[in-house]
N, C-alpha and C positions, 0 to 999 in steps of 0.2 A: 432594544437600545435601554428601555428601563432597567430591565434586568442586569444589564453590565453595569449601569451606573449605581445600581443598589450596590453590585459585588465589591464596585471602587470605594464607596462610602464605607461598606463593612470592613474592608481591606485597611482604609486610612485610619479607621476608629481603633482597629486592631493595632497597628500600628504606634497610634497615639499611645494606646494602653501599654504597651511593650515598653515603649520608650521612658513612659511615666514610671512604670515598673522597675527600669535598669537606673534609674536614678539614685545615687548613692542615699543612704539613711545617716542622717547628722545626728549625734549624740552630744548632749551638752554635759559637760563635766563640772563638778565644784569641789575644789579642794582650799587647804587654808594654807597660808604664809605666800607671798608673793616670791620670796626667794627659793620656793621650791618649784616655780615654773620651769625650770630649765630642765630638771630629771624628768618631770611629768609630761613634756612636750618629747622629750627623746621616747618615752616610751610608747606615747601614741603615735609618734613618725614610725616606728618599728611596727606597730600593730597595723597601722593603715596601709603600709608597705604590701602587707600579706593580705590586708583586707580592703582593697580598693573600694568595695562597695559600701563600706562605712567610713563617714567622717567624724572626727573626734574634736569638737569644739569646746574650749574653756570658758568658764566665766571669772570674772575678778575674784582674786583670793585676797581673804581679810587676814591681818595678821597673827590670829591665834583660832585656836578651836572656840573658844568661848563665843567670840565675835562671829563666827563662820556659824555657830551654831542657832545664835541668836538671830541672824540674817536669815537662814533657813527656815524659822518657825515663821517668819513675817511672810517668806515666799510662799508657804504652805497657803496661811491664810488669803493670798491673793491667787491662789492655784498658778502658780509659776515657779514650781521645783524644778532643779536640774533632772536629767535621766538617770544620773550615776553621780551619788555623794559619797565623799571622805569622811565619815563621820569620827571624830575621836572616839576611842572604846569607852571611855567614861560617860559619853552622853549619849552613845548610842541607844540603850535602853530608852532614854526619854525621847529620843528620835522616833524609834519604832511605836512607842505608848501615844505619841502625840499625831502622829500620821495613819499610823494602823486603822483608827476610828473613822478618819476621814477617805479610806480607800487608796492612801497615796505611797504605799510602800508595801513591796512584796517579798515574801520569803523565798528565799533560793534552793530550797530543799528538794523541789522538782527538778529542775535545772541539774544540780547536783547526781540525783536519783538515775538521770539520762545518762550522764557521764559514767556512772559505774563505781562502784566501791573500789575496786582496784585503782583507778583512777584517784580518786580521793586518798588512798592511803598511801600512794605514790608521792603525792605532793605536799600533803600539810599533816602536820601533826596535829594531834586532838587538842592540844593546850593553845594553837593558833585559832583553831574553829571556834573554841569555846570563847575567844575574845568577841566573836561575833553574832553569838548566840544570844536569845531573848524569849524568856518562857517556852525554852526546849526546841526554839526554831532557828535555825539559820538565815539571819538578815543582813550578814556581812562576812565579807572575807577579808582578812588581812592585807593589807598592801605594803604598810610601812610598820615595824616595831622597835620598839627601844626601852632600854631598862638605864635608869641614871647610873652614870661613870664619873671617875674621876680623872680628868686631865691634869698634868704638871708638867712643871718647866723642870728639865731634868739639871740643867745648869744652875739653877736657884736653889733647887735640893741639894747640890753637891756643895755649893758655898756654903750654906747654913748646917753642914755636917752631916747631912742625910744620905742615904746610898738608894740612889734612882732605881735600882737592879731589885731591891728589897724594900719598895716603899712600905710604909704603913698599912696594916688591914684594919686597925681598931680605931673607933673614934679619938680615943685620948691621945694615941702617939700621932694621929694624922692633924689633930688641932695643935698640939704641940710645935710639931715640925711647921705649921704655917706661922705660928710664933715667932719662930728661929726665923724663918725666911725675912719676916715683917723687921726683926732685930739688924738686919743686913744694912737698915737705913736706906738716905734717899727717898726716892719716889716709889720705893717696891712695897707692895703688900704680900701677905702669906697666903689669905684664904679667903675663898668665897663661894657660900651656900646661899643662894639668893631667892630664898623661900617667901620673904619678904615682897619682893617685885615679880614673883614669877606669874607669868598670865593664866595659870591654872592651878590646881592642888595636886600636881604629881611629886613635888619635893616635900609637902607636908604628908600625903600620906606614906610615902616612903620612911619617913621618922616614925610611923607608929608600926606599918608591916614589917619593918627590920626587927622589931621586938618580938617578932613572932605573934603579934596583938591583929585584933580585927578593929575595921570602922565603924561598922554597926551592929548592934546587938541582935540576936537571933531573931526577934520580930520584926526586925527590920523598920522598927519605928524610931527609935532613938540611938544614938551614937554610943560606942562602945568605948571612946577613949576619954569618958567621964573621969576616969580615975588615973590608976597610976602610969598607963601608956602614955597619955596625952600630956602629963604633968611631965613625965621623962622628957617626953619629945620638945616641949617648950623650953625646959632647963638647958638640953642639948643645944638648941637655937639661940637662947641666950650666951651659951659658953663660946659659941663661935665667935662672939662678939667681944666678952670678957677675957677669955683665955685665949683664941685663936686670932685676935687683935684683928677682926674681920671689919670693913669698911661697908657701912652700908650704902649701896648705891643701886642703880638700875642695873638689871642684869646685863643688858646689851652694854653699858659702860663696863662693866667686869669682864665681858667678852673682848672689848677692846683694848683693855688694859692688859689682858693676857697675852694677846695676840701679840701685842707691842713688848713683851718680857718684862712687864712689870709687875707681875702677878704669878705667885709660885702656884698655886693650887685651886683648880675650880672645878666643882660638880655641875655637869652638864648632859645632854643626851649625845648617844653616841654618834649622831648626825652632824655634831660639830668635828668629827676627825676629816671630814672634806673641806668645812670651812677655815678650821683650824691649820690643816697641813697648808692649805692655799695660802692663807694671809704670812703665816710663818716663816715658811720657805726653810732658808738655812740659819735663821735669826738665832735659833737655839734647837736643841734637842726636844721634842715633843714625845710624851710618854702617857700612858694611861693605866688605869688601876680599876679594879671591881669594888662596888659600892660596899662601905663595912657594913655588917651586920652584928647587932648585940645579941642576938640568942641564934647561936651558929645551929643549933637543931631547927628550931621552927621559923626563922627570919626570913623574909622574902622580900622582893621589891615588886612594884607596880609597873606592868608592860605598857609604855605610852605607844603613843602612832593611832593610825588609824584604819577602818575597815570599809571595804568598798561597798556602795549599798545600790539597789536599783529603785528607782523612784519613778519611772518613766509608765506612763497609762498605755500607749499603744503596746500592742503586743510586737509589733515588728521592731520597736524600739526596744523593748524588753529584750528580746532575743538577740537584738545587736549590741546591747548593753552587757549582756552575759556574755558575749564572746570577747568583748573589752575585759571585762573582769577577770575571765580564764587566761588572757594574754598578760594583763599587766601583774597577776600573780603567779604568773608561770615561773621557771626556772630563767628562760631567757627575758623574762620582763623585769624578774626581780633582781636580775645582774646588772640590767640596766638602772633601774632605781638604787640600788645600793651603790653602786660605783659613783652616781650621782649625788648620792646624799651622807652615806656612810652611817643609814640605820640596818638593823638586821634584816635579813631575807626573811621571808613570811612563808618561803616555800623550801620545803628541806632539800628537793633535789637540785637547787642552786649552789648547794656546797659542795657538789662534784668538782673535780680539777677542772674541767673544761667550761667550767662557768666561774665559781668563787674561789674554789678551795687552793689553787694555787696564789691567787691575789692574796687571800688571808695569811698564808705562810711569810709572804714577803712584806705584808704592811700588818704587822701586830696590834698598831692602836686600834684598827678596825675590827679587829677579833675580838676586844675586850669584854665587848656585853654578851657574847656569845658564849665566854667561858663562866657566865653565872646564870645560864639560860634555866638551869635546874631550879634556881629561884625567881625565876619569873613569875609572877601573879596577876589575873586580871586585874585591871584599874578600873575598879568598878564605881560607878556613879551614885548620887545619891536618890532615893525613891522620889515621885514626884515631878515638878517641873521648877524647882528654884536652886538647882545645881550651882548656876552660873553667880546667881546672888549671894548663895552660901559662901561659896569660895571668896567671893570678894569682900565680904565680911569677916571671913577667917584671916585673909591675908593682913588686912589694916591691924587686928589683934595681935598678930603674930609679929607683925612690924615694931608695935608698940612694946611688946615683950623683949624683942631683941633690942631696942634703943634703950631699955631700962625705963620706958615710962611706965609700964604696967608691970607687975611681978608675973612669975609664972603660975603661981596658984591663982592669981584675980584674973589672969588671961585666960587660964583654962575653963574657970566656971563661966566669964562673957561667952566664949567659943560655945560651950556646950549648952548654955541657955538658948542661945540665940539659933545655932543650929537646929536646935530640936523645935523650937518654934518655927523655923520654915520646912519643918517635914511634914508630910499629909499624914493627917490623925488616922 
């Protein structure tokens, strides 16, 4: 009898262990911008349908990469990190350098090696993988990618004497067209490049990189825009106001003005294709164009967006997190994400007809960013841990230059001095 009871107890214990093992693994994921919840949730739902043993749970999203980044650093201190984190490309090196010393982030190279070289080559371009590399290791894989583009109201362009089918591709003509749209009168504005209110330094770096110049000097200790490139960028920003008749307002207000048909030209992320299309409807013809570059040979534009990282400590959660990253960045996952956002796909197989290829043929505004993919360059951050503080300082000075309160020359001197002071020595 005793042996039977022991056997029953062992059996019950094994059954309990089996049931516990069968419980799904919950992965907590953190990304930025509440408006992105919808397409993130769709990607997660499709994943969980294929992986019923893994549950994806999202943490609250903050409005910008910079705010989410600062929240993450606080979570690192309290040891309350998510299992998967979507880091802005420009902040990813800082995330790695801050978390690696605490053992709170893992490189993805071993996982990728197990998948095989053929799998990697089928799905990802080297340029996309480079966005998630830090110190030679793969810490993130691109989930969203974007380069700045131009959206315009084709109806207002026509009224101002322009040709929507041959939109200007250089700064001077584009700014002049903005001024002509402004001259239409009423409450219509012509041009918006909202660098003075942008939540991160994407549009500022664009003004430097489109000249074929660098942000940092080779020693990576001081800025490289302390001379001609920085001055050119600030003079151009000022000309948006003086020559293009740009009104300085919050970038969200500019988006609202554009969607209402009261703004002719606006610089934005390609993910605005989704939002603008929905908001505008048939109110006017929405069109888009590539970002103008001053240096046609060497000019590039920074690649915005975010890469998925694994911050989970538990091996089972790390494995589950990798499965989620694989799906979210697969052709299927990217098709869901792109159609819900307007971003460029980070998986090259997603351009096949059965995924996004046919859609892009029918929706050219969504394809504009891909047209300039040959100019896409990494959106690098600054060394050290003051990236967010640096941009907020720079943004204030750029706004003062655009408003005419500070000259471009004085503005450049201030930006250079204060940026260098915040960089590690």
